[in-house]
C-alpha positions as CSV (number, residue, x, y, z in Angstrom):
1,T,0.0,0.0,0.0
2,I,2.7,2.5,1.0
3,A,5.0,1.8,-2.0
4,K,2.1,2.1,-4.4
5,A,0.8,5.3,-2.8
6,L,4.3,6.7,-2.9
7,A,4.5,6.1,-6.6
8,V,1.2,7.8,-7.1
9,A,2.3,10.8,-5.0
10,L,5.6,11.1,-7.0
11,G,3.9,10.5,-10.3
12,I,6.3,7.7,-11.3
13,E,5.9,4.0,-12.1
14,Y,5.5,1.3,-9.5
15,L,6.4,-2.4,-9.5
16,D,5.3,-4.9,-6.9
17,T,7.9,-7.7,-7.3
18,G,6.1,-9.8,-4.6
19,A,3.1,-10.0,-6.9
20,M,5.4,-11.6,-9.5
21,Y,6.3,-14.4,-7.2
22,R,2.7,-14.8,-6.2
23,G,1.8,-14.9,-9.9
24,V,4.2,-17.8,-10.5
25,T,2.8,-19.5,-7.4
26,F,-0.8,-19.0,-8.7
27,E,0.1,-20.6,-12.0
28,V,1.9,-23.5,-10.4
29,L,-1.1,-24.3,-8.2
30,K,-3.5,-23.8,-11.2
31,R,-1.6,-26.5,-13.1
32,G,-1.7,-28.9,-10.1
33,L,2.0,-28.8,-9.6
34,E,3.8,-29.0,-6.2
35,A,5.5,-25.7,-5.1
36,T,8.4,-27.8,-3.9
37,D,9.0,-29.3,-7.4
38,V,12.1,-27.3,-8.3
39,D,12.3,-28.1,-12.0
40,A,8.6,-27.9,-12.8
41,V,8.3,-24.5,-11.0
42,A,11.4,-23.2,-12.8
43,R,9.8,-24.1,-16.1
44,V,6.7,-22.2,-15.2
45,A,8.7,-19.1,-14.2
46,R,10.6,-19.1,-17.5
47,T,7.5,-19.2,-19.7
48,I,5.0,-17.2,-17.7
49,R,3.5,-14.0,-19.1
50,F,2.6,-11.1,-16.8
51,I,0.6,-8.0,-17.5
52,Q,1.1,-5.9,-14.4
53,T,-0.3,-2.5,-13.5
54,R,-0.5,-0.6,-10.2
55,D,-3.8,-2.3,-9.4
56,S,-3.9,-5.6,-11.3
57,L,-1.9,-8.7,-12.3
58,H,-2.8,-10.9,-15.3
59,V,-1.0,-14.2,-15.5
60,N,-1.1,-15.9,-18.9
61,D,-4.1,-13.7,-19.8
62,V,-6.0,-14.6,-16.6
63,D,-6.9,-11.9,-14.1
64,A,-5.1,-13.1,-11.0
65,T,-5.3,-9.9,-9.0
66,A,-7.5,-11.4,-6.2
67,A,-6.3,-15.0,-6.6
68,I,-2.7,-14.2,-5.7
69,R,-3.8,-13.0,-2.2
70,T,-5.5,-16.3,-1.2
71,A,-4.4,-18.5,1.8
72,E,-3.4,-21.2,-0.7
73,V,-0.9,-18.8,-2.4
74,D,0.3,-17.5,1.0
75,A,1.1,-21.0,2.1
76,A,3.1,-21.9,-1.1
77,V,4.8,-18.6,-2.2
78,S,7.8,-19.0,0.1
79,H,8.7,-22.3,-1.5
80,V,8.4,-20.8,-5.0
81,A,10.4,-17.7,-4.0
82,A,13.2,-19.9,-2.5
83,N,13.7,-21.5,-6.0
84,S,17.0,-20.1,-7.3
85,A,15.9,-20.5,-11.0
86,V,12.7,-18.6,-10.3
87,R,14.6,-15.8,-8.5
88,E,17.0,-15.5,-11.4
89,E,14.2,-15.2,-13.9
90,M,12.3,-12.7,-11.9
91,R,15.4,-10.5,-11.2
92,T,16.0,-10.4,-15.0
93,R,12.5,-9.2,-15.6
94,Q,12.7,-6.7,-12.8
95,R,15.9,-5.1,-14.2
96,Q,14.3,-5.0,-17.7
97,W,11.4,-3.2,-16.2
98,I,13.6,-0.5,-14.7
99,T,15.5,-0.2,-18.0
100,E,12.2,0.2,-19.9
101,H,10.7,2.8,-17.4
102,G,13.8,4.7,-16.5
103,G,13.3,4.2,-12.8
104,G,10.4,4.0,-10.3
105,V,9.3,2.7,-6.9
106,V,10.1,-1.0,-6.7
107,E,8.7,-3.0,-3.8
108,G,10.1,-6.4,-2.7
109,R,12.1,-8.4,-0.3
110,D,15.5,-8.4,-2.0
111,I,15.3,-5.2,-4.0
112,G,17.9,-3.2,-2.1
113,S,20.1,-6.1,-1.3
114,V,20.3,-8.0,-4.7
115,V,18.2,-6.6,-7.5
116,F,19.1,-2.9,-7.3
117,P,22.0,-2.6,-4.8
118,D,22.8,0.9,-6.2
119,A,19.3,2.3,-5.8
120,T,19.0,6.0,-5.1
121,L,17.1,5.4,-1.9
122,K,16.6,2.1,0.0
123,V,13.8,2.1,2.5
124,Y,13.3,-0.9,4.8
125,L,9.7,-0.8,6.1
126,V,8.9,-2.6,9.3
127,A,5.8,-3.4,11.3
128,S,4.7,-6.2,13.5
129,P,3.0,-9.3,12.0
130,L,-0.2,-8.3,13.8
131,V,-0.3,-4.8,12.3
132,R,0.5,-6.1,8.9
133,A,-2.3,-8.7,9.2
134,Q,-4.8,-6.1,10.3
135,R,-3.9,-4.0,7.2
136,R,-4.2,-7.1,5.0
137,V,-7.6,-7.9,6.4
138,A,-8.8,-4.3,5.8
139,Q,-7.8,-4.7,2.1
140,H,-8.6,-8.3,1.3
141,G,-10.6,-9.8,4.3
142,G,-9.7,-12.9,6.3
143,D,-8.9,-13.9,9.8
144,V,-6.4,-11.5,11.6
145,E,-4.8,-14.1,13.8
146,E,-4.4,-16.7,11.0
147,I,-2.9,-14.1,8.7
148,A,-0.5,-12.8,11.4
149,R,0.7,-16.3,12.0
150,A,1.3,-16.9,8.3
151,I,3.1,-13.6,7.9
152,A,5.5,-14.5,10.8
153,E,6.1,-17.9,9.4
154,R,6.9,-16.5,6.0
155,D,9.2,-13.9,7.4
156,Q,11.1,-16.7,9.1
157,R,11.3,-18.8,5.9
158,D,12.4,-15.8,3.8
159,S,15.0,-14.6,6.3
160,T,16.7,-18.0,6.3
161,R,16.5,-19.1,2.6
162,D,19.8,-19.6,0.8
163,D,19.1,-17.4,-2.2
164,S,18.5,-13.7,-1.6
165,P,17.3,-13.9,2.0
166,L,15.2,-11.1,3.5
167,R,17.6,-8.8,5.2
168,Q,18.2,-5.1,6.0
169,M,21.1,-3.6,4.2
170,P,23.5,-1.2,6.1
171,D,22.7,1.7,3.7
172,A,18.9,1.2,4.0
173,V,16.8,3.6,6.0
174,V,14.5,1.8,8.5
175,V,11.0,3.2,8.7
176,D,8.7,1.7,11.3
177,T,5.2,2.1,10.0
178,S,3.4,0.5,13.0
179,D,2.0,3.6,14.5
180,H,1.8,5.9,11.5
181,T,-0.7,6.4,8.8
182,V,0.1,5.9,5.1
183,P,0.3,9.7,4.4
184,E,2.7,10.1,7.3
185,V,5.0,7.4,6.0
186,I,4.9,8.8,2.5
187,D,5.8,12.3,3.8
188,E,8.8,10.8,5.6
189,I,10.0,8.9,2.5
190,R,9.6,12.0,0.4
191,R,11.7,13.9,2.9
192,L,14.3,11.2,2.7
193,L,14.3,11.4,-1.1
194,L,14.8,15.2,-1.0
195,E,17.7,14.7,1.4
196,R,19.2,12.0,-0.8
197,G,18.7,14.1,-4.0
198,A,20.5,17.1,-2.4
199,A,23.4,14.9,-1.3
200,L,23.7,13.4,-4.7
201,R,23.6,16.8,-6.4
202,S,26.3,18.0,-4.0
203,A,28.5,15.0,-4.6
204,T,28.1,15.3,-8.4
205,S,29.0,19.0,-8.3
206,E,32.1,18.3,-6.3
207,S,33.1,15.5,-8.7
208,D,32.5,17.7,-11.7
209,S,34.6,20.5,-10.2
210,A,37.5,18.2,-9.5
211,T,37.5,16.8,-13.1
212,G,36.7,20.0,-14.8
213,D,33.4,18.6,-16.2
214,S,30.6,21.1,-16.2
215,T,27.9,18.5,-16.6
216,N,25.6,18.1,-13.6
217,G,23.0,15.4,-13.0
218,L,21.1,13.2,-10.6
219,S,20.8,9.5,-11.2
220,S,17.7,7.6,-10.1
């Protein structure tokens, strides 16, 4: 919710990479495959077609927007996301997306650590499983306690997987969203962006002066 709302506020593109892994999981389950079947899941990931917008996800021409948020997908997605071949394919697609769009707000569990380690700003959002479950229920419905338990279990699996584990990078800014509204968090991230932009412009200016290059710019 926060990443998507931030993209809207900034007027730039948004990519939910978690939805991509959920989309693969949806297709795996739809075909009656086991999420733990490494080779079969990898084949699905390499051939799957996504049409993704801020508010929807189509998987192989099927609208899977609601289906990727079900308990069945929740239970299986960590197994799919732990598949190294799947992660390699999704990372390639995510980097292609940035190349095509020239930047944007990208949300995911390994974005700052693996996919885009040189991102202009890395924000590590945290909140308790209970708070996250309450937000999920407000959006999609369900049982708060059951969802909170599933979130905690998934965090544990994702933090301990071998390939691209969930972790906070040293250069990421931690923002605890537990006691803040979405607009408050967005305001904080926009402030961080302004600070980072000013620092980058200053560094670029100093570098240009040292090399005699008059070109000035901000990468994003």
